[in-house]
C-alpha positions as a Markdown table, in Angstrom:
| # | Residue | x | y | z |
|---|---|---|---|---|
| 1 | Unk | 5.4 | 10.0 | -6.8 |
| 2 | Unk | 4.7 | 13.8 | -7.1 |
| 3 | Unk | 4.8 | 15.4 | -10.4 |
| 4 | Unk | 8.1 | 16.9 | -11.6 |
| 5 | Unk | 7.2 | 20.4 | -12.7 |
| 6 | Unk | 9.4 | 22.3 | -15.2 |
| 7 | Unk | 9.0 | 26.0 | -15.8 |
| 8 | Unk | 11.1 | 27.3 | -18.7 |
| 9 | Unk | 11.7 | 31.0 | -18.9 |
| 10 | Unk | 11.2 | 31.1 | -15.1 |
| 11 | Unk | 13.2 | 34.3 | -14.7 |
| 12 | Unk | 10.7 | 36.1 | -16.9 |
| 13 | Unk | 7.5 | 37.9 | -16.2 |
| 14 | Unk | 4.9 | 35.2 | -16.4 |
| 15 | Unk | 7.4 | 32.5 | -15.4 |
| 16 | Unk | 8.3 | 34.2 | -12.1 |
| 17 | Unk | 4.6 | 34.6 | -11.1 |
| 18 | Unk | 4.1 | 30.9 | -11.9 |
| 19 | Unk | 7.0 | 30.1 | -9.5 |
| 20 | Unk | 5.2 | 32.2 | -6.8 |
| 21 | Unk | 1.9 | 30.3 | -7.3 |
| 22 | Unk | 3.3 | 26.8 | -7.6 |
| 23 | Unk | 5.9 | 27.0 | -4.8 |
| 24 | Unk | 3.4 | 28.7 | -2.4 |
| 25 | Unk | 1.3 | 25.6 | -2.8 |
| 26 | Unk | 4.2 | 23.4 | -1.9 |
| 27 | Unk | 5.0 | 22.1 | -5.4 |
| 28 | Unk | 8.6 | 21.2 | -6.2 |
| 29 | Unk | 9.6 | 23.2 | -9.3 |
| 30 | Unk | 12.6 | 23.1 | -11.6 |
| 31 | Unk | 13.2 | 26.6 | -13.0 |
| 32 | Unk | 15.1 | 27.0 | -16.2 |
| 33 | Unk | 16.7 | 30.4 | -17.0 |
| 34 | Unk | 19.2 | 31.5 | -19.7 |
| 35 | Unk | 22.9 | 30.9 | -19.1 |
| 36 | Unk | 23.5 | 34.7 | -19.2 |
| 37 | Unk | 20.3 | 35.5 | -17.4 |
| 38 | Unk | 19.7 | 36.2 | -13.7 |
| 39 | Unk | 17.3 | 34.6 | -11.2 |
| 40 | Unk | 14.4 | 37.0 | -10.5 |
| 41 | Unk | 15.3 | 38.2 | -7.1 |
| 42 | Unk | 12.2 | 40.4 | -7.2 |
| 43 | Unk | 9.9 | 37.3 | -7.2 |
| 44 | Unk | 8.5 | 36.4 | -3.8 |
| 45 | Unk | 9.0 | 32.7 | -3.8 |
| 46 | Unk | 11.8 | 32.4 | -6.5 |
| 47 | Unk | 14.4 | 31.5 | -3.9 |
| 48 | Unk | 12.3 | 29.2 | -1.8 |
| 49 | Unk | 13.2 | 25.6 | -1.0 |
| 50 | Unk | 10.6 | 24.4 | -3.5 |
| 51 | Unk | 12.5 | 25.9 | -6.5 |
| 52 | Unk | 15.6 | 24.4 | -8.0 |
| 53 | Unk | 17.3 | 26.6 | -10.6 |
| 54 | Unk | 19.0 | 25.3 | -13.7 |
| 55 | Unk | 20.8 | 27.3 | -16.4 |
| 56 | Unk | 19.7 | 25.8 | -19.7 |
| 57 | Unk | 20.0 | 27.5 | -23.1 |
| 58 | Unk | 17.1 | 26.3 | -25.3 |
| 59 | Unk | 19.2 | 26.9 | -28.4 |
| 60 | Unk | 21.8 | 24.4 | -27.1 |
| 61 | Unk | 20.2 | 21.1 | -28.3 |
| 62 | Unk | 22.5 | 18.8 | -26.4 |
| 63 | Unk | 22.1 | 20.7 | -23.2 |
| 64 | Unk | 18.3 | 20.6 | -23.5 |
| 65 | Unk | 18.3 | 16.9 | -24.3 |
| 66 | Unk | 20.6 | 16.1 | -21.3 |
| 67 | Unk | 18.6 | 18.3 | -18.9 |
| 68 | Unk | 15.3 | 16.7 | -20.0 |
| 69 | Unk | 16.8 | 13.2 | -19.7 |
| 70 | Unk | 17.9 | 13.9 | -16.2 |
| 71 | Unk | 14.8 | 15.6 | -15.0 |
| 72 | Unk | 12.1 | 13.6 | -16.8 |
| 73 | Unk | 9.4 | 16.2 | -16.1 |
| 74 | Unk | 5.7 | 15.2 | -16.1 |
| 75 | Unk | 4.5 | 18.8 | -16.3 |
| 76 | Unk | 6.0 | 21.6 | -18.4 |
| 77 | Unk | 5.1 | 25.2 | -18.5 |
| 78 | Unk | 7.0 | 26.5 | -21.5 |
| 79 | Unk | 7.2 | 30.2 | -20.8 |
| 80 | Unk | 10.6 | 30.8 | -22.3 |
| 81 | Unk | 10.8 | 32.9 | -25.5 |
| 82 | Unk | 11.2 | 36.3 | -27.1 |
| 83 | Unk | 8.1 | 38.2 | -26.1 |
| 84 | Unk | 8.3 | 41.8 | -27.5 |
| 85 | Unk | 6.4 | 42.5 | -30.8 |
| 86 | Unk | 8.2 | 45.8 | -31.6 |
| 87 | Unk | 11.7 | 44.4 | -31.0 |
| 88 | Unk | 11.0 | 41.4 | -33.3 |
| 89 | Unk | 11.2 | 43.6 | -36.3 |
| 90 | Unk | 14.9 | 44.3 | -35.4 |
| 91 | Unk | 15.8 | 40.8 | -34.2 |
| 92 | Unk | 13.8 | 38.5 | -36.5 |
| 93 | Unk | 16.4 | 35.7 | -36.5 |
| 94 | Unk | 16.7 | 35.7 | -32.7 |
| 95 | Unk | 12.9 | 35.7 | -32.3 |
| 96 | Unk | 12.5 | 32.7 | -34.5 |
| 97 | Unk | 15.4 | 30.9 | -33.0 |
| 98 | Unk | 14.2 | 31.1 | -29.4 |
| 99 | Unk | 10.5 | 30.7 | -30.0 |
| 100 | Unk | 10.6 | 28.0 | -32.7 |
| 101 | Unk | 13.9 | 26.2 | -32.7 |
| 102 | Unk | 14.1 | 26.4 | -28.9 |
| 103 | Unk | 10.6 | 24.9 | -28.6 |
| 104 | Unk | 11.5 | 22.1 | -31.1 |
| 105 | Unk | 14.5 | 21.3 | -28.9 |
| 106 | Unk | 12.3 | 21.0 | -25.9 |
| 107 | Unk | 9.8 | 18.7 | -27.5 |
| 108 | Unk | 12.5 | 16.6 | -29.1 |
| 109 | Unk | 14.2 | 16.2 | -25.7 |
| 110 | Unk | 10.9 | 15.0 | -24.2 |
| 111 | Unk | 10.4 | 12.6 | -27.1 |
| 112 | Unk | 13.9 | 11.2 | -26.9 |
| 113 | Unk | 13.7 | 10.7 | -23.1 |
| 114 | Unk | 10.4 | 8.8 | -23.6 |
| 115 | Unk | 8.6 | 10.7 | -20.8 |
| 116 | Unk | 4.9 | 11.2 | -20.5 |
| 117 | Unk | 4.2 | 14.9 | -19.9 |
| 118 | Unk | 1.5 | 17.5 | -20.0 |
| 119 | Unk | 2.8 | 20.7 | -21.7 |
| 120 | Unk | 1.2 | 24.1 | -22.0 |
| 121 | Unk | 2.5 | 26.5 | -24.7 |
| 122 | Unk | 1.8 | 30.1 | -24.0 |
| 123 | Unk | 1.1 | 31.5 | -27.4 |
| 124 | Unk | -0.2 | 35.0 | -28.3 |
| 125 | Unk | -3.4 | 36.7 | -29.5 |
| 126 | Unk | -1.2 | 38.3 | -32.2 |
| 127 | Unk | -1.6 | 35.1 | -34.3 |
| 128 | Unk | -5.1 | 36.2 | -35.3 |
| 129 | Unk | -6.1 | 38.3 | -38.3 |
| 130 | Unk | -6.9 | 41.9 | -37.3 |
| 131 | Unk | -10.5 | 42.7 | -36.6 |
| 132 | Unk | -12.6 | 45.1 | -34.6 |
| 133 | Unk | -14.6 | 42.2 | -33.1 |
| 134 | Unk | -13.9 | 40.1 | -30.1 |
| 135 | Unk | -11.7 | 37.2 | -31.3 |
| 136 | Unk | -12.6 | 33.6 | -30.7 |
| 137 | Unk | -10.3 | 30.6 | -31.1 |
| 138 | Unk | -12.0 | 29.7 | -34.4 |
| 139 | Unk | -11.3 | 33.1 | -36.1 |
| 140 | Unk | -8.8 | 33.3 | -39.0 |
| 141 | Unk | -5.1 | 33.3 | -38.2 |
| 142 | Unk | -2.9 | 35.9 | -40.0 |
| 143 | Unk | 0.2 | 37.0 | -38.1 |
| 144 | Unk | 1.4 | 40.5 | -38.9 |
| 145 | Unk | 4.8 | 40.7 | -37.2 |
| 146 | Unk | 7.8 | 38.4 | -36.9 |
| 147 | Unk | 6.9 | 37.8 | -33.3 |
| 148 | Unk | 3.3 | 36.8 | -34.2 |
| 149 | Unk | 4.5 | 34.5 | -37.0 |
| 150 | Unk | 7.0 | 32.8 | -34.6 |
| 151 | Unk | 4.3 | 32.2 | -32.1 |
| 152 | Unk | 2.1 | 30.5 | -34.7 |
| 153 | Unk | 5.0 | 28.4 | -35.8 |
| 154 | Unk | 5.6 | 27.5 | -32.1 |
| 155 | Unk | 2.0 | 26.3 | -31.9 |
| 156 | Unk | 2.6 | 24.1 | -35.0 |
| 157 | Unk | 5.7 | 22.6 | -33.4 |
| 158 | Unk | 3.6 | 21.7 | -30.3 |
| 159 | Unk | 0.8 | 20.2 | -32.3 |
| 160 | Unk | 3.3 | 18.2 | -34.4 |
| 161 | Unk | 4.9 | 16.8 | -31.2 |
| 162 | Unk | 1.6 | 15.6 | -29.7 |
| 163 | Unk | 1.5 | 11.8 | -29.1 |
| 164 | Unk | 0.1 | 9.3 | -26.6 |
| 165 | Unk | 2.9 | 10.4 | -24.3 |
| 166 | Unk | 2.8 | 14.2 | -24.8 |
| 167 | Unk | -0.4 | 16.1 | -24.0 |
| 168 | Unk | 0.0 | 19.6 | -25.5 |
| 169 | Unk | -2.3 | 22.5 | -24.9 |
| 170 | Unk | -2.1 | 26.1 | -26.2 |
| 171 | Unk | -2.8 | 29.3 | -24.2 |
| 172 | Unk | -3.4 | 32.2 | -26.6 |
| 173 | Unk | -2.7 | 35.0 | -24.1 |
| 174 | Unk | -3.8 | 38.6 | -24.9 |
| 175 | Unk | -1.9 | 41.4 | -23.2 |
| 176 | Unk | -1.1 | 40.6 | -19.6 |
| 177 | Unk | 0.1 | 43.2 | -17.1 |
| 178 | Unk | 1.4 | 43.4 | -13.6 |
| 179 | Unk | 4.4 | 43.7 | -11.2 |
| 180 | Unk | 7.8 | 42.7 | -12.6 |
| 181 | Unk | 6.8 | 43.3 | -16.3 |
| 182 | Unk | 9.6 | 44.6 | -18.4 |
| 183 | Unk | 9.3 | 48.4 | -18.9 |
| 184 | Unk | 9.6 | 48.0 | -22.6 |
| 185 | Unk | 5.9 | 47.2 | -22.5 |
| 186 | Unk | 3.5 | 50.1 | -22.4 |
| 187 | Unk | 1.8 | 49.9 | -19.0 |
| 188 | Unk | 5.0 | 49.0 | -17.2 |
| 189 | Unk | 6.9 | 51.6 | -19.0 |
| 190 | Unk | 4.4 | 54.3 | -18.0 |
| 191 | Unk | 4.4 | 53.1 | -14.4 |
| 192 | Unk | 8.2 | 53.1 | -14.2 |
| 193 | Unk | 8.5 | 56.6 | -15.6 |
| 194 | Unk | 5.9 | 57.9 | -13.1 |
| 195 | Unk | 7.8 | 56.3 | -10.2 |
| 196 | Unk | 11.1 | 57.8 | -11.4 |
| 197 | Unk | 9.5 | 61.2 | -11.8 |
| 198 | Unk | 8.1 | 61.0 | -8.3 |
| 199 | Unk | 11.5 | 60.0 | -7.0 |
| 200 | Unk | 13.1 | 63.0 | -8.6 |
| 201 | Unk | 15.1 | 60.9 | -11.0 |
| 202 | Unk | 13.4 | 62.2 | -14.2 |
| 203 | Unk | 11.8 | 65.4 | -15.4 |
| 204 | Unk | 8.0 | 65.7 | -15.2 |
| 205 | Unk | 7.3 | 64.5 | -18.7 |
| 206 | Unk | 6.4 | 61.2 | -20.3 |
| 207 | Unk | 7.0 | 60.5 | -24.0 |
| 208 | Unk | 4.6 | 58.1 | -25.6 |
| 209 | Unk | 3.7 | 56.6 | -29.0 |
| 210 | Unk | 0.3 | 55.6 | -30.4 |
| 211 | Unk | -2.3 | 56.2 | -27.7 |
| 212 | Unk | -5.3 | 55.3 | -29.8 |
| 213 | Unk | -4.7 | 51.5 | -30.0 |
| 214 | Unk | -7.1 | 49.5 | -27.9 |
| 215 | Unk | -5.9 | 46.4 | -26.0 |
| 216 | Unk | -7.4 | 43.6 | -23.9 |
| 217 | Unk | -5.6 | 43.6 | -20.6 |
| 218 | Unk | -5.5 | 40.8 | -18.0 |
| 219 | Unk | -3.6 | 40.7 | -14.7 |
| 220 | Unk | -0.6 | 38.3 | -15.0 |
| 221 | Unk | -1.8 | 36.5 | -11.9 |
| 222 | Unk | -5.1 | 35.7 | -13.6 |
| 223 | Unk | -3.1 | 34.7 | -16.7 |
| 224 | Unk | -1.0 | 32.1 | -14.9 |
| 225 | Unk | -4.0 | 30.7 | -13.2 |
| 226 | Unk | -5.4 | 30.1 | -16.7 |
| 227 | Unk | -2.2 | 28.4 | -17.8 |
| 228 | Unk | -2.5 | 25.9 | -15.0 |
| 229 | Unk | -6.1 | 25.1 | -15.8 |
| 230 | Unk | -5.3 | 24.8 | -19.5 |
| 231 | Unk | -2.5 | 22.4 | -18.7 |
| 232 | Unk | -4.5 | 20.3 | -16.2 |
| 233 | Unk | -7.9 | 20.2 | -17.9 |
| 234 | Unk | -7.5 | 21.4 | -21.5 |
| 235 | Unk | -8.0 | 19.2 | -24.5 |
| 236 | Unk | -4.7 | 18.2 | -26.2 |
| 237 | Unk | -4.1 | 20.3 | -29.3 |
| 238 | Unk | -6.7 | 22.8 | -28.4 |
| 239 | Unk | -6.2 | 26.6 | -28.1 |
| 240 | Unk | -7.7 | 28.7 | -25.4 |
| 241 | Unk | -7.9 | 32.5 | -25.3 |
| 242 | Unk | -6.7 | 34.1 | -22.1 |
| 243 | Unk | -8.3 | 37.5 | -22.0 |
| 244 | Unk | -10.6 | 39.9 | -20.1 |
| 245 | Unk | -13.1 | 40.3 | -22.9 |
| 246 | Unk | -12.9 | 44.1 | -23.0 |
| 247 | Unk | -10.5 | 46.6 | -24.6 |
| 248 | Unk | -9.1 | 49.8 | -23.3 |
| 249 | Unk | -7.2 | 52.4 | -25.2 |
| 250 | Unk | -3.6 | 53.0 | -24.4 |
| 251 | Unk | -4.5 | 56.7 | -23.8 |
| 252 | Unk | -7.1 | 55.7 | -21.2 |
| 253 | Unk | -4.6 | 53.3 | -19.6 |
| 254 | Unk | -2.1 | 56.1 | -19.3 |
| 255 | Unk | -4.7 | 58.4 | -17.9 |
| 256 | Unk | -5.5 | 55.9 | -15.2 |
| 257 | Unk | -1.9 | 55.7 | -14.2 |
| 258 | Unk | -1.4 | 59.4 | -14.3 |
| 259 | Unk | -4.4 | 59.8 | -12.0 |
| 260 | Unk | -2.4 | 57.7 | -9.5 |
| 261 | Unk | 0.8 | 59.8 | -9.8 |
| 262 | Unk | 1.8 | 62.0 | -6.8 |
| 263 | Unk | 3.0 | 64.8 | -9.1 |
| 264 | Unk | 1.7 | 66.4 | -12.3 |
| 265 | Unk | 3.3 | 64.9 | -15.4 |
| 266 | Unk | 3.2 | 66.2 | -19.0 |
| 267 | Unk | 2.6 | 63.9 | -21.9 |
| 268 | Unk | 4.5 | 64.3 | -25.2 |
| 269 | Unk | 3.6 | 62.3 | -28.3 |
| 270 | Unk | 6.6 | 60.9 | -30.4 |
| 271 | Unk | 5.5 | 59.4 | -33.7 |
| 272 | Unk | 8.9 | 57.6 | -33.9 |
| 273 | Unk | 7.6 | 55.3 | -31.2 |
| 274 | Unk | 4.8 | 54.0 | -33.5 |
| 275 | Unk | 5.2 | 50.4 | -34.4 |
| 276 | Unk | 5.1 | 49.0 | -38.0 |
| 277 | Unk | 1.7 | 47.4 | -38.7 |
| 278 | Unk | 0.3 | 48.3 | -35.3 |
| 279 | Unk | -3.1 | 46.6 | -34.8 |
| 280 | Unk | -5.8 | 49.2 | -33.9 |
| 281 | Unk | -7.9 | 46.9 | -31.8 |
| 282 | Unk | -7.1 | 43.6 | -30.1 |
| 283 | Unk | -9.8 | 42.1 | -27.8 |
| 284 | Unk | -10.7 | 38.5 | -27.1 |
| 285 | Unk | -13.6 | 36.3 | -26.2 |
| 286 | Unk | -12.9 | 34.0 | -23.3 |
| 287 | Unk | -16.1 | 31.9 | -23.7 |
| 288 | Unk | -14.2 | 28.7 | -24.4 |
| 289 | Unk | -11.9 | 28.7 | -21.4 |
| 290 | Unk | -14.7 | 29.9 | -19.1 |
| 291 | Unk | -17.2 | 27.3 | -20.3 |
| 292 | Unk | -14.9 | 24.3 | -20.6 |
| 293 | Unk | -12.4 | 25.0 | -17.8 |
| 294 | Unk | -14.2 | 27.3 | -15.4 |
| 295 | Unk | -11.7 | 30.2 | -15.6 |
| 296 | Unk | -12.7 | 33.9 | -15.2 |
| 297 | Unk | -10.5 | 36.9 | -14.8 |
| 298 | Unk | -10.8 | 38.0 | -11.1 |
| 299 | Unk | -8.4 | 40.9 | -10.6 |
| 300 | Unk | -9.7 | 44.3 | -11.7 |
| 301 | Unk | -7.5 | 46.5 | -13.8 |
| 302 | Unk | -7.5 | 49.2 | -11.0 |
| 303 | Unk | -5.8 | 46.8 | -8.6 |
| 304 | Unk | -3.3 | 45.7 | -11.3 |
| 305 | Unk | -2.3 | 49.2 | -12.0 |
| 306 | Unk | -2.0 | 50.0 | -8.3 |
| 307 | Unk | 0.3 | 47.0 | -7.8 |
| 308 | Unk | 2.3 | 47.8 | -10.9 |
| 309 | Unk | 2.9 | 51.3 | -9.8 |
| 310 | Unk | 3.9 | 50.3 | -6.3 |
| 311 | Unk | 6.3 | 47.7 | -7.7 |
| 312 | Unk | 8.1 | 50.5 | -9.7 |
| 313 | Unk | 8.0 | 52.9 | -6.7 |
| 314 | Unk | 9.8 | 50.2 | -4.6 |
| 315 | Unk | 12.4 | 49.8 | -7.4 |
| 316 | Unk | 12.9 | 53.6 | -7.6 |
| 317 | Unk | 13.3 | 53.8 | -3.8 |
| 318 | Unk | 15.8 | 50.9 | -3.7 |
| 319 | Unk | 17.9 | 52.6 | -6.4 |
| 320 | Unk | 18.0 | 56.0 | -4.6 |
């Protein structure tokens, strides 16, 4: 019998790209999305015959238990969750509810149903203590935001749930970028504003926050390839960094996007946009995943930014 693959948070950024990859390969996928959410009509394969959509609220324990009992998945990509660091300061309760309690409901549902499953938990590089050096999986953990703390707690829920029946691996993703990313994130926000300016929908100015922070950026399509390798080949209970191994300043990232703009755009700094406890440098070491699982980032940042900008240009054109 073929594996029953469940993708939670399938209407989100990474989840929708997972649907593209899995369904393009002919896999049958059950895609969970929020009751008040929408299916990602922008995703290439999201409406294919290989994808079955289900509305399941991870905070509704009984709904999760019932859905898991009916589905009995053998593979779970748990992509659902609150993903924005800055917003977590304003919605701490909601962030912890979705990322921690929702994850507990998922694992408890799997346990109660008595299914054997491989589960990958996409965590975050934000769980690490701040340092200027490239982070390895053995470096100290010290979350500095509600979001980061919730992701570390999520990891602990997953490790606690491990058993002979449940194989749980952890993907500590650094910043991933690409088409369909919410414009609340820096690169996507910059690209969307450039596309709107080009379409005449906004004045020729872009307002930004801290440009000196340096981040490790990986294309989302490389990131979801890593998720699959971690799920299929990773050691249960083991964390794997998913990163490019190099950091770029937000200012340089903006310059790369502005160089691709079809009009000249002014940049205005707004200190109100600075985040509390913003980490100056976040860069990872992907030796473990490369050595043990054979993963390497393949898509250059230049292509990622080209694709991201073209995505937002298409959205601006469709809205005109």
